C-alpha positions as a Python dict, from the first residue, in 0.01 Angstrom:
ca = {
    (1, 'M'): (0, 0, 0),
    (2, 'E'): (166, 374, -101),
    (3, 'I'): (248, 555, 226),
    (4, 'S'): (-36, 810, 160),
    (5, 'K'): (-279, 563, 163),
    (6, 'L'): (-181, 406, 461),
    (7, 'D'): (-170, 711, 629),
    (8, 'Q'): (-520, 820, 521),
    (9, 'V'): (-610, 455, 704),
    (10, 'L'): (-450, 484, 989),
    (11, 'N'): (-595, 841, 1057),
    (12, 'A'): (-950, 708, 1011),
    (13, 'L'): (-907, 482, 1323),
    (14, 'S'): (-1032, 612, 1644),
    (15, 'A'): (-701, 423, 1831),
    (16, 'C'): (-392, 594, 1879),
    (17, 'V'): (-94, 461, 1615),
    (18, 'I'): (255, 534, 1641),
    (19, 'F'): (514, 375, 1472),
    (20, 'I'): (875, 413, 1619),
    (21, 'D'): (1272, 335, 1521),
    (22, 'Q'): (1466, 141, 1657),
    (23, 'N'): (1576, 383, 1864),
    (24, 'R'): (1246, 445, 2003),
    (25, 'K'): (1244, 776, 1772),
    (26, 'I'): (854, 799, 1648),
    (27, 'T'): (863, 817, 1287),
    (28, 'F'): (486, 854, 1240),
    (29, 'A'): (188, 951, 1488),
    (30, 'N'): (-199, 920, 1344),
    (31, 'E'): (-435, 1179, 1415),
    (32, 'A'): (-596, 1019, 1706),
    (33, 'A'): (-226, 977, 1846),
    (34, 'Q'): (-148, 1346, 1797),
    (35, 'Q'): (-458, 1459, 1941),
    (36, 'R'): (-419, 1263, 2255),
    (37, 'F'): (-3, 1284, 2277),
    (38, 'G'): (21, 1627, 2127),
    (39, 'E'): (67, 1759, 1777),
    (40, 'D'): (446, 1789, 1795),
    (41, 'I'): (576, 1448, 1854),
    (42, 'V'): (654, 1308, 1563),
    (43, 'D'): (1077, 1272, 1551),
    (44, 'E'): (1066, 1292, 1943),
    (45, 'S'): (1156, 993, 2155),
    (46, 'L'): (860, 792, 2258),
    (47, 'V'): (989, 816, 2635),
    (48, 'R'): (855, 1158, 2610),
    (49, 'I'): (504, 1021, 2593),
    (50, 'V'): (540, 720, 2829),
    (51, 'R'): (829, 607, 3091),
    (52, 'N'): (637, 311, 3206),
    (53, 'P'): (936, 41, 3287),
    (54, 'E'): (723, -275, 3163),
    (55, 'F'): (620, -81, 2838),
    (56, 'L'): (982, 40, 2759),
    (57, 'A'): (1090, -341, 2831),
    (58, 'A'): (798, -490, 2568),
    (59, 'I'): (1004, -262, 2290),
    (60, 'D'): (1305, -390, 2374),
    (61, 'R'): (1196, -739, 2353),
    (62, 'I'): (1066, -662, 1983),
    (63, 'N'): (1413, -481, 1916),
    (64, 'A'): (1538, -840, 2006),
    (65, 'G'): (1333, -1038, 1754),
    (66, 'D'): (1006, -1101, 1908),
    (67, 'N'): (734, -1050, 1688),
    (68, 'E'): (421, -878, 1962),
    (69, 'A'): (402, -774, 2282),
    (70, 'E'): (112, -650, 2466),
    (71, 'V'): (72, -398, 2777),
    (72, 'E'): (-170, -244, 2986),
    (73, 'L'): (-87, 91, 3124),
    (74, 'T'): (-202, 426, 3313),
    (75, 'I'): (-76, 777, 3161),
    (76, 'G'): (-135, 1119, 3324),
    (77, 'A'): (-220, 1173, 3690),
    (78, 'T'): (-573, 1352, 3711),
    (79, 'P'): (-722, 1271, 3524),
    (80, 'S'): (-565, 955, 3403),
    (81, 'A'): (-623, 733, 3118),
    (82, 'T'): (-581, 320, 3107),
    (83, 'F'): (-441, 193, 2755),
    (84, 'E'): (-462, -144, 2624),
    (85, 'V'): (-110, -110, 2436),
    (86, 'K'): (-27, -371, 2165),
    (87, 'L'): (331, -381, 1984),
    (88, 'H'): (371, -534, 1639),
    (89, 'A'): (728, -523, 1466),
    (90, 'L'): (727, -418, 1099),
    (91, 'G'): (880, -535, 793),
    (92, 'E'): (1132, -368, 575),
    (93, 'G'): (1056, -93, 355),
    (94, 'L'): (884, 193, 538),
    (95, 'A'): (934, 521, 542),
    (96, 'K'): (1201, 701, 845),
    (97, 'G'): (1307, 353, 921),
    (98, 'A'): (994, 230, 1124),
    (99, 'K'): (1052, -79, 1294),
    (100, 'I'): (755, -147, 1544),
    (101, 'A'): (378, -41, 1510),
    (102, 'I'): (199, 73, 1861),
    (103, 'T'): (-148, 71, 1905),
    (104, 'F'): (-305, 274, 2212),
    (105, 'E'): (-654, 131, 2280),
    (106, 'D'): (-818, 361, 2586),
    (107, 'V'): (-990, 122, 2789),
    (108, 'S'): (-1063, 353, 3056),
    (109, 'Q'): (-1441, 287, 3080),
    (110, 'I'): (-1460, -39, 3062),
    (111, 'R'): (-1137, -37, 3382),
    (112, 'D'): (-1386, 203, 3560),
    (113, 'A'): (-1685, 0, 3514),
    (114, 'Q'): (-1516, -313, 3630),
    (115, 'L'): (-1414, -155, 3925),
    (116, 'M'): (-1766, -2, 3963),
    (117, 'R'): (-1894, -336, 3944),
    (118, 'S'): (-1672, -488, 4183),
    (119, 'E'): (-1709, -172, 4434),
    (120, 'F'): (-2050, -251, 4378),
    (121, 'V'): (-2092, -628, 4467),
    (122, 'A'): (-1895, -531, 4822),
    (123, 'N'): (-2094, -254, 4876),
    (124, 'V'): (-2414, -488, 4853),
    (125, 'S'): (-2273, -769, 5059),
    (126, 'H'): (-2142, -527, 5334),
    (127, 'E'): (-2504, -359, 5327),
    (128, 'L'): (-2664, -712, 5347),
    (129, 'R'): (-2426, -866, 5604),
    (130, 'S'): (-2522, -592, 5862),
    (131, 'P'): (-2918, -700, 5864),
    (132, 'L'): (-2880, -1077, 5841),
    (133, 'T'): (-2623, -1116, 6104),
    (134, 'A'): (-2843, -901, 6303),
    (135, 'L'): (-3139, -1115, 6252),
    (136, 'A'): (-2884, -1465, 6310),
    (137, 'G'): (-2801, -1317, 6644),
    (138, 'F'): (-3175, -1261, 6742),
    (139, 'I'): (-3275, -1579, 6625),
    (140, 'E'): (-3008, -1749, 6865),
    (141, 'T'): (-3079, -1548, 7153),
    (142, 'L'): (-3484, -1669, 7123),
    (143, 'R'): (-3392, -2055, 7064),
    (144, 'G'): (-3171, -1971, 7394),
    (145, 'P'): (-3165, -1730, 7690),
    (146, 'A'): (-3513, -1562, 7572),
    (147, 'K'): (-3705, -1882, 7486),
    (148, 'D'): (-3947, -1846, 7752),
    (149, 'D'): (-3919, -1440, 7802),
    (150, 'G'): (-4206, -1294, 7636),
    (151, 'E'): (-4127, -933, 7685),
    (152, 'A'): (-3783, -995, 7520),
    (153, 'R'): (-3935, -1216, 7234),
    (154, 'Q'): (-4143, -956, 7162),
    (155, 'R'): (-3884, -697, 7191),
    (156, 'F'): (-3663, -930, 6959),
    (157, 'L'): (-3933, -956, 6704),
    (158, 'A'): (-3961, -591, 6649),
    (159, 'L'): (-3573, -545, 6622),
    (160, 'M'): (-3587, -851, 6326),
    (161, 'E'): (-3922, -703, 6180),
    (162, 'N'): (-3694, -371, 6145),
    (163, 'E'): (-3419, -593, 5973),
    (164, 'A'): (-3659, -759, 5772),
    (165, 'A'): (-3790, -432, 5586),
    (166, 'R'): (-3419, -250, 5603),
    (167, 'M'): (-3346, -555, 5367),
    (168, 'K'): (-3657, -567, 5180),
    (169, 'R'): (-3599, -150, 5118),
    (170, 'L'): (-3265, -262, 5022),
    (171, 'I'): (-3354, -559, 4740),
    (172, 'D'): (-3625, -325, 4613),
    (173, 'D'): (-3394, -2, 4562),
    (174, 'L'): (-3164, -209, 4385),
    (175, 'L'): (-3428, -339, 4134),
    (176, 'S'): (-3527, -17, 4072),
    (177, 'L'): (-3182, 56, 3960),
    (178, 'S'): (-3182, -210, 3760),
    (179, 'K'): (-3516, -132, 3571),
    (180, 'L'): (-3377, 240, 3522),
    (181, 'Q'): (-3026, 123, 3355),
    (182, 'G'): (-3218, -74, 3122),
    (183, 'K'): (-3442, 211, 2991),
    (184, 'E'): (-3207, 543, 3064),
    (185, 'R'): (-3205, 617, 2704),
    (186, 'I'): (-3557, 604, 2646),
    (187, 'R'): (-3689, 936, 2716),
    (188, 'P'): (-4056, 915, 2865),
    (189, 'S'): (-4367, 1002, 2654),
    (190, 'G'): (-4665, 1086, 2926),
    (191, 'E'): (-4759, 1396, 3069),
    (192, 'V'): (-4775, 1481, 3378),
    (193, 'D'): (-4840, 1763, 3572),
    (194, 'V'): (-4589, 1881, 3851),
    (195, 'V'): (-4796, 2032, 4072),
    (196, 'Q'): (-5048, 1738, 4101),
    (197, 'L'): (-4750, 1518, 4206),
    (198, 'L'): (-4635, 1736, 4462),
    (199, 'D'): (-4954, 1712, 4653),
    (200, 'H'): (-4979, 1364, 4643),
    (201, 'V'): (-4634, 1312, 4767),
    (202, 'I'): (-4678, 1591, 5054),
    (203, 'A'): (-5006, 1428, 5141),
    (204, 'T'): (-4829, 1080, 5154),
    (205, 'L'): (-4525, 1236, 5376),
    (206, 'L'): (-4765, 1504, 5654),
    (207, 'P'): (-4750, 1162, 5916),
    (208, 'V'): (-4356, 1167, 5847),
    (209, 'A'): (-4365, 1544, 5881),
    (210, 'E'): (-4559, 1548, 6221),
    (211, 'K'): (-4349, 1264, 6360),
    (212, 'E'): (-4078, 1467, 6273),
    (213, 'R'): (-4224, 1818, 6409),
    (214, 'K'): (-4193, 1973, 6055),
    (215, 'T'): (-4403, 2176, 5819),
    (216, 'I'): (-4416, 2147, 5469),
    (217, 'Q'): (-4463, 2504, 5256),
    (218, 'V'): (-4502, 2519, 4920),
    (219, 'A'): (-4504, 2824, 4675),
    (220, 'N'): (-4609, 2754, 4295),
    (221, 'N'): (-4533, 3063, 4056),
    (222, 'C'): (-4609, 2855, 3753),
    (223, 'K'): (-4916, 2916, 3558),
    (224, 'D'): (-4890, 2594, 3348),
    (225, 'T'): (-4684, 2290, 3511),
    (226, 'L'): (-4797, 2047, 3260),
    (227, 'I'): (-4442, 1871, 3154),
    (228, 'V'): (-4347, 1534, 2957),
    (229, 'G'): (-4256, 1237, 3196),
    (230, 'D'): (-4322, 911, 3390),
    (231, 'H'): (-4576, 991, 3672),
    (232, 'D'): (-4461, 701, 3888),
    (233, 'E'): (-4060, 773, 3851),
    (234, 'L'): (-4138, 1166, 3931),
    (235, 'I'): (-4344, 1040, 4195),
    (236, 'Q'): (-4008, 846, 4317),
    (237, 'V'): (-3822, 1153, 4284),
    (238, 'F'): (-4052, 1398, 4466),
    (239, 'H'): (-4071, 1181, 4714),
    (240, 'N'): (-3752, 1065, 4784),
    (241, 'I'): (-3620, 1481, 4809),
    (242, 'V'): (-3902, 1586, 5071),
    (243, 'E'): (-3853, 1310, 5274),
    (244, 'N'): (-3492, 1352, 5292),
    (245, 'A'): (-3540, 1724, 5393),
    (246, 'V'): (-3838, 1606, 5616),
    (247, 'K'): (-3627, 1355, 5768),
    (248, 'Y'): (-3288, 1571, 5794),
    (249, 'G'): (-3410, 1930, 5913),
    (250, 'A'): (-3379, 2099, 6221),
    (251, 'L'): (-3673, 1983, 6472),
    (252, 'D'): (-3952, 2205, 6472),
    (253, 'S'): (-3843, 2393, 6100),
    (254, 'V'): (-3955, 2443, 5789),
    (255, 'V'): (-3959, 2249, 5455),
    (256, 'D'): (-3994, 2490, 5154),
    (257, 'V'): (-4133, 2354, 4825),
    (258, 'S'): (-4113, 2624, 4541),
    (259, 'I'): (-4184, 2530, 4183),
    (260, 'D'): (-4046, 2818, 3939),
    (261, 'L'): (-4021, 2803, 3540),
    (262, 'S'): (-3679, 2861, 3361),
    (263, 'Q'): (-3663, 2954, 2992),
    (264, 'N'): (-3302, 2878, 2982),
    (265, 'I'): (-3086, 2702, 3197),
    (266, 'G'): (-2736, 2554, 3088),
    (267, 'A'): (-2730, 2195, 2948),
    (268, 'V'): (-3123, 2166, 2908),
    (269, 'D'): (-3305, 2148, 2622),
    (270, 'G'): (-3594, 2404, 2619),
    (271, 'P'): (-3810, 2559, 2890),
    (272, 'A'): (-3748, 2342, 3234),
    (273, 'V'): (-3979, 2360, 3557),
    (274, 'V'): (-3732, 2378, 3869),
    (275, 'I'): (-3858, 2223, 4182),
    (276, 'S'): (-3656, 2380, 4486),
    (277, 'V'): (-3646, 2136, 4801),
    (278, 'S'): (-3480, 2321, 5094),
    (279, 'D'): (-3455, 2218, 5460),
    (280, 'E'): (-3308, 2389, 5765),
    (281, 'G'): (-3090, 2106, 5882),
    (282, 'Q'): (-2718, 2063, 5957),
    (283, 'G'): (-2619, 2102, 5613),
    (284, 'I'): (-2363, 1877, 5398),
    (285, 'Q'): (-1979, 1901, 5373),
    (286, 'A'): (-1855, 2064, 5015),
    (287, 'E'): (-1664, 1772, 4965),
    (288, 'D'): (-1947, 1539, 5003),
    (289, 'I'): (-2208, 1704, 4766),
    (290, 'P'): (-2053, 1573, 4442),
    (291, 'R'): (-2061, 1213, 4547),
    (292, 'L'): (-2427, 1240, 4709),
    (293, 'T'): (-2555, 1041, 4404),
    (294, 'E'): (-2324, 778, 4438),
    (295, 'R'): (-2448, 464, 4472),
    (296, 'F'): (-2405, 338, 4844),
    (297, 'Y'): (-2263, 701, 4964),
    (298, 'R'): (-2395, 874, 5314),
    (299, 'A'): (-2263, 1209, 5407),
    (300, 'D'): (-2328, 1087, 5713),
    (301, 'K'): (-2403, 688, 5790),
    (302, 'S'): (-2478, 651, 6113),
    (303, 'R'): (-2761, 897, 6080),
    (304, 'S'): (-2856, 746, 5750),
    (305, 'R'): (-2920, 417, 5870),
    (306, 'I'): (-3124, 520, 6195),
    (307, 'K'): (-3350, 714, 5963),
    (308, 'G'): (-3377, 401, 5747),
    (309, 'G'): (-3195, 526, 5428),
    (310, 'T'): (-3019, 234, 5193),
    (311, 'G'): (-2756, 504, 5050),
    (312, 'L'): (-2940, 418, 4705),
    (313, 'G'): (-3206, 682, 4719),
    (314, 'L'): (-2973, 1006, 4525),
    (315, 'A'): (-2868, 739, 4299),
    (316, 'I'): (-3248, 660, 4145),
    (317, 'V'): (-3300, 1043, 4149),
    (318, 'K'): (-3009, 1045, 3895),
    (319, 'H'): (-3114, 798, 3670),
    (320, 'I'): (-3469, 914, 3679),
    (321, 'L'): (-3343, 1242, 3578),
    (322, 'N'): (-3137, 1123, 3348),
    (323, 'R'): (-3377, 949, 3183),
    (324, 'H'): (-3603, 1290, 3173),
    (325, 'R'): (-3313, 1495, 3034),
    (326, 'G'): (-3324, 1664, 3339),
    (327, 'R'): (-3080, 1693, 3625),
    (328, 'L'): (-2988, 1721, 4012),
    (329, 'E'): (-2823, 2033, 4134),
    (330, 'I'): (-2730, 2040, 4518),
    (331, 'D'): (-2671, 2332, 4731),
    (332, 'S'): (-2564, 2333, 5111),
    (333, 'K'): (-2377, 2498, 5348),
    (334, 'L'): (-2290, 2355, 5691),
    (335, 'G'): (-2550, 2496, 5932),
    (336, 'E'): (-2754, 2655, 5677),
    (337, 'G'): (-2934, 2402, 5541),
    (338, 'S'): (-2980, 2245, 5193),
    (339, 'T'): (-3148, 2318, 4899),
    (340, 'F'): (-3196, 2030, 4632),
    (341, 'Q'): (-3303, 2203, 4261),
    (342, 'I'): (-3517, 1922, 4054),
    (343, 'I'): (-3464, 2055, 3675),
    (344, 'L'): (-3657, 1918, 3446),
    (345, 'P'): (-3732, 1999, 3095),
    (346, 'T'): (-4107, 2065, 2994),
    (347, 'G'): (-4112, 1873, 2661),
    (348, 'R'): (-4336, 2140, 2540),
    (349, 'K'): (-4390, 2515, 2535),
    (350, 'I'): (-4542, 2659, 2830),
    (351, 'A'): (-4570, 3060, 2937),
    (352, 'R'): (-4552, 3162, 3289),
}
């Protein structure tokens, strides 16, 4: 193949391709490689890009007579990228003395997904281990020391019921996440009224608010609150956010819920309805805020478990809002409470 045609083929590849001579000098870099490592890398030493000892040893093996080699390496610090690197010996006749062809395939997302899956399994195991251990202990006690103690039996049965309910909530949330991930790319097509959904959610949470000594106030600043969305999923979003505000706000405080219309919000297509839920709680540390939508992440682990949280609620909210092409914004300061904003594109033209 002519050199010019070979260049055209290699430049069409999404993987980074680099040719080097026997002295590790770069004789060719396709467009992907130049975008990744710099436009001026041709005629430079490859060591300028990669200093990984295992990688350099693989080059030495090719120069010594091996036909191919493969390594995996991470380049960069923050953020870093993980590459699957393949090296192949080249025949004679290529320009500038090219001896080795090297391809860099970015597998960062694959490795991140594998790590996330591993952490997810570990987290699920940890979350289930605690209630299962507690149940086993209660059963052992009821069969032994408390076998004939009616009062202890009732107390332990109540605790067992709580642990079983906790496991059920966890399983239910895991099933919800699984279903959402399966249809996250499919945008809902139904039409719902945000005010009606919030009225329903607040009505169901009034007993919780009374128990937690909270008052819920709603301010609707929109004339038309119809949006394109999924009724049950948005109920789940509003219930999660409002319930969190009720549970984690200060005693004898107010939870403010406001509904506004915005015609221009960055990264949202068209007009959007913005539902803001503010509490008067202890607030959230700044470093915790970006991680709140991660699975099983809790800013206050002990308090979350006491309140019955599974650590999956905001992860579910994130996936539902992704499906609706919306987003969640969180603003909080320690000692000043928190505001959670649910931003939902209307999917239709509405007027204030």
